[in-house]
N, C-alpha and C positions, 0 to 999 in steps of 0.2 A: 438293501439294494440288490437287485438281481439275484444271483445264486446265494448270496449271503442270507437271504430271508428264508431259504428252504432248509429242510432238515437233512443232515448227512445220511448217506446210505450205508448199509452194511457192505463191506468190501471183501471180496474173495476172488478166486481165479475166474469164476464165471463172469464177474463184473468187467474183466478185461475184454470180454467178448460181447459186452452188453449192447453194442451197436451193430451186431452181426446181422446179416441179411435174414438168417433163419428166424430171428426174433422180431424184427420190425419191417414194416413195409415202407417203401420210399414215398415221398410226397412230391408229385411233379410240380414244377414251377407254374404258377398261374399264367395262362396265356396273355393276360393283360399286362404283365410285368414288362416294362420297357426301360432300356438304358439310353434311349435317344438323347443326344446332346451331352452325354456324360463322358468323363475321363476316369479310367480305372487303372490302377497299378496292381499287377500280380507278380510278386517275387517268386523265383523258381517257376516262372510261367512258361518255360520252354519244354516241359515234360510232365507226364503224369497228371495229377489232379490240377495243377496250375494251368497247364495247357488246355485241359478239358474244360475248366471253368472259363477260361478266356473264350473258347469257342462257344460255350453255352451262352455267355453274355452277348457275343456278337450275333447269335441267332435271335437275341432279343433286342436288336437294334443298337447295340453299343456303338458309340461314335468314335471313341479314341481308346485304344488298348495299349498300355505300356507294359512290355514284358521285361522284367528284371532277370538277367541271366549272367551267370559267372563267365560263360563263354559266349562272346558275340557271335562266333561262327555257329555254334549249336542253336543259339537263339534265332538267328536269321534262317537257319534251316527249318526250324519249327514254325516261324512266321510265314514262310513262303506260301504254303497251301492255304493258310488263313487269309492272306491278302488276295489270293486267287478266288477263294470262295466268297469273300466279303469285300468287293472292290470299293464300295462306298465308305468303308471304315478306314480310319487312320490307325495303323498298327506299327508301333515303334519297338525296337529292341535296344535296351540301355544296359550297359555293363554294371553289374552289381555282384561283388564278391563278399559274401557274408562272413568270411573269415578275416576280412580287413576293415578296420575302422575307417581308414582313409577312403576306401572304395565306397563305404556307406555314406560318408560325408559328401563325397563328390556326387553321388547319386542324388542326394537331397538338394544340393546346389542346382543340379539340372532340373529337378522337380520345381524349384522356385521360379523357373522360366515359364511354367505352364500358365495359361490364362484361366484354367479351371481344373479343379481336382475334386472328385466326388468320393472316391473309395480307394482304400489301399488294403489289399489282401496279402498278408505276410505269410506266404505259403512255403517259402524256402526252409528246408530242414535237412537233418542228416543223422545217420548212425553209422558206426563202423566198429569192427572188431578190435583194431589195434589202438593201443594207447598212443596219443600224440599231443604234444604241447604246441600250440600256435606260437611260433617264434616272435611274431610282431606284438602279441599282447601278453604272452606268458600263461595263457589259459588253455585248458584241455578242449579239444576241437568240438566235441558234441555239445558241451555246456556253452562254449563260445558261440556257435552258430544258432543253436536252438533257443538259448536264453539271452546271453549278453548282447549279441549283435541284433537280435530281434527286438530287445528292449531299447537299444540305442536308436534303431530305425524308427520305432514307434514314437519315441519322444521327439525326435527331429521332425517327423511328419505332422505332428499335432497342429502347429501353427498354420501349416499350409492347408490341411484339411479344414481348419476353421475358417480361414480367410478366403480360400479359393472355391469353396462350395457355394451354391446359390443362396441368396438372402433367405433367412427363415427356414433353411434346410440344413440340418447338421451333416457334416462329413461323416464318413464311416471308416473305422479302423477295425479290421478283423484279424485276430490272432488265431493260428491253427493249433488246437489242443489235441489231446488224445485221451481215450478212455483208460489207457494204461497208467495215467497219472493217479488213478484211484488206488493202485497197488504199489506205487513207487516207494521203495524203502529209503526214507530220508534219515539214514543213520548218522549223518554228520550235522543234523539240524541244530545241535547245541554248540557247534564250533564257533569260536569268536577270535578273530573275524571269520565270517562264514564263507565268503566267496573264495578265498585261497584254499579252503578245504576241498573244493571241487578239483583242484589241480594236484592232488596227492595220488600217485599211481599205486599205492599199496592195495593189494587185493584185486587188481584189475584182471579181468578174464573176459571171454566171449559172453558169458552170462552177465557179468558186471556191465558190459557195454550196453546190453539191452536194458538193464536197470537204470543206467545213466540216461538213456533216452527218456524213459518214463519219468525220471527225476527232473530232467530238464523241462518236461512238460508240466510237472507239478509246480516248479519254480515259475513258469510262465503264468500259471493261473494265480499264483500269489502276487506276481507283478500286476496282472490285470486288475485284481481286487483293489490294489492301492492306486493304480492309474485312474480307475473310474472315480475314486474319491477326489482326484485332483482336477479332472476334466468334467465340465458340465455337459449333460446329454444334449442340451440345446446347441452346443457348439460341435461336438464330435461324439457320436455313439461308438463306444468301444466294447467289443465282446469277443468271445472265443468260441470256436466250434470244434467238435470232435467228428470228423467225417466217418469214423468207423473203420473197420478193416476193409481195405479197398484193393481189388486186384488190378495190376497194371501200373502201379507206381514204381519208381526207382529207389524207394526208400531203403530197401535191403540189399542194394547192389554191392555193398562193401561188407556184408555180413559173412560169417564163416560159411564154407561150402555146404555143410550139413543143414544149416538154417536156410540158406538161399535156395538150395536145390531139392531139399527133401521136405523139411517142416513147413515152410511158408507155402509151397505149392499145394500141399494137402489142406492146410487151413484155408487158403484162398478158395479152393474148389468147394469146400464144405460151407464156408461162412461168409466169404467176402462179398461186398457190394461191387458193382461195376464202377468204372470211372465216372460215368454219367450220374449215377446215384450219389456217389461221393461229392461230385462237384455241385450237385443240387443243394447239398447242405450249406455250401458256401453262399450260393445265390440266395437261399432262403434267409440266411443270417443277416444279409445286408439289404434285404428288400422287405419281406413280410414282417420282420422283427423290428419294432420301433423303440422308442425311448425306454419302454419297460424292460428291454433287454440290456440296457446299459450296465456294464460290469458283470454280465452273466456268462455262464458256461452253457453252451447249447449242445444238446445231445439228442439224436433222433428227432430233430426238428422242434424240440421243446427246451425250455429253460430247465436245467438240471442242477442238482446240488453239487457243490465243490467236494473234493476229497475230504473225508471226515477230520483229518488233522487240522484243516484250516478253521474248524469250528471250536477247537480247543484253545485254552489259554496259552499253552505252549506253542501251538501252531500260529497263533496270532502274534506272539513275540518273535517267532522265527520269520514270519512274513514282514513284520516291521523292520527287523534287522537286515533282511535281504533287500528290502526297498531302499533303506538308507545307504547301504553299501553300494547298491547299484547306481544310485544317483551320484554318489561320490566318485565311482569309477568313471563316470562320464563328465567330470568337471572340465576336462579338456574341450568338450563340445558344448559347454554352456547349458547342460541339462537342467540345473537348478533354476536358472533364469527363465528357461523355456517353460518349465512347469509352473513357476510363479506367475508367468504372463498369462497362463490359461485361466486364471481368475477364480479358481475354486479351491478351497482348502478346508479340510476338517480339522 
C-alpha cells in the first residue's frame, strides 16, 4: 500500500535536501480545484506554511477555515486580514495547544459540533535547542508535539472525518512529514519499552535537537503506515507530505543563534522553496492525490519511498512496537475503541 510498495532509496546528506528548489520545479494547483462548501482544519494555521495554506485554499473558494492556534490572540491577528480579503468565507480561530492532551481533547469536542468536516491538515510542529520535559505528560517536548500529540489528534479526528464528510467522499487527514526523516538516527530503536527512551536526556545537544526533530518525523511515518492499515481509504484517506525546505516558516525560531541567524538563512537563500510553493504541496496532497495515496509519503508532488529502515525486518518490528505503545499511551482517550470502530484490521 502506498509508499510500502516502493523500493527504499539510498540515504545520504544530499537526500536531506532532496526537495530543494534547485532540484525540483513546483507544480501549480490546477485552476479547477475548488473547496467550495468544504470545512478544513489547519493546525498551526496562524503562521508560516499553515497560514499560507489557508490563504491558498481560500483563493480556491474554501467555505470554512478553522485555524488551530496555541495563542488565540496570535490566531485572531493572523485571521483578520484573511477575513478582510475573503469576506464570504467563515474563518474561525480555535485554541489548540499541542503540548497538552487536555487541549487536544477539548479541540476535538468542539470539532464534533461541526455539521461538516472534509480535511484536517496537522501542520503544527516544533524544534528547539533546549532539553525540556512536558510536565503534564512526562515526555520530551519535540517528541511530544511532533509525534505523540499529532498521533492523538489524528486518532481522535478519524471518526469525525469519516462521519462528517459528504456521502461517498472520504475525509482527508494529512500529516506533515520531512525529508530529514530519511537520515534520522534511530539509535534507540531497540529500547523496550520504546516511548520512554525518547525522554532520556543523555547526550542532548543542539545537534541532537535537530536529530530529534528528524526522528520525530520518522516516527510519524511509522505511525502513518500502521494507521493506514487500520482505516479504509473509502472512509478517510491518510497520507503525509514533505513540503521541502521552505523559507519564511517559524520552525527554527528556537534554534541556536548560529543555526537561526547564519546557517538557515544561507540554506534558505540557496535551496528553499517559497511559502506558496510549500503550501501547494499540502493542497496537492489533499486534492489531486486519491485513494492510491492512502498510507503514502508524498515528496515533490509524487508518492515516494519511506526511509529504508521501515523496509527491514528490524524496522518493521520497531514500527509495530511503536504503534502498540502509542495506542496504549492513549488509553485515557479511548484510542483502541476508536481504531476498532473504523472497521479495518490487518
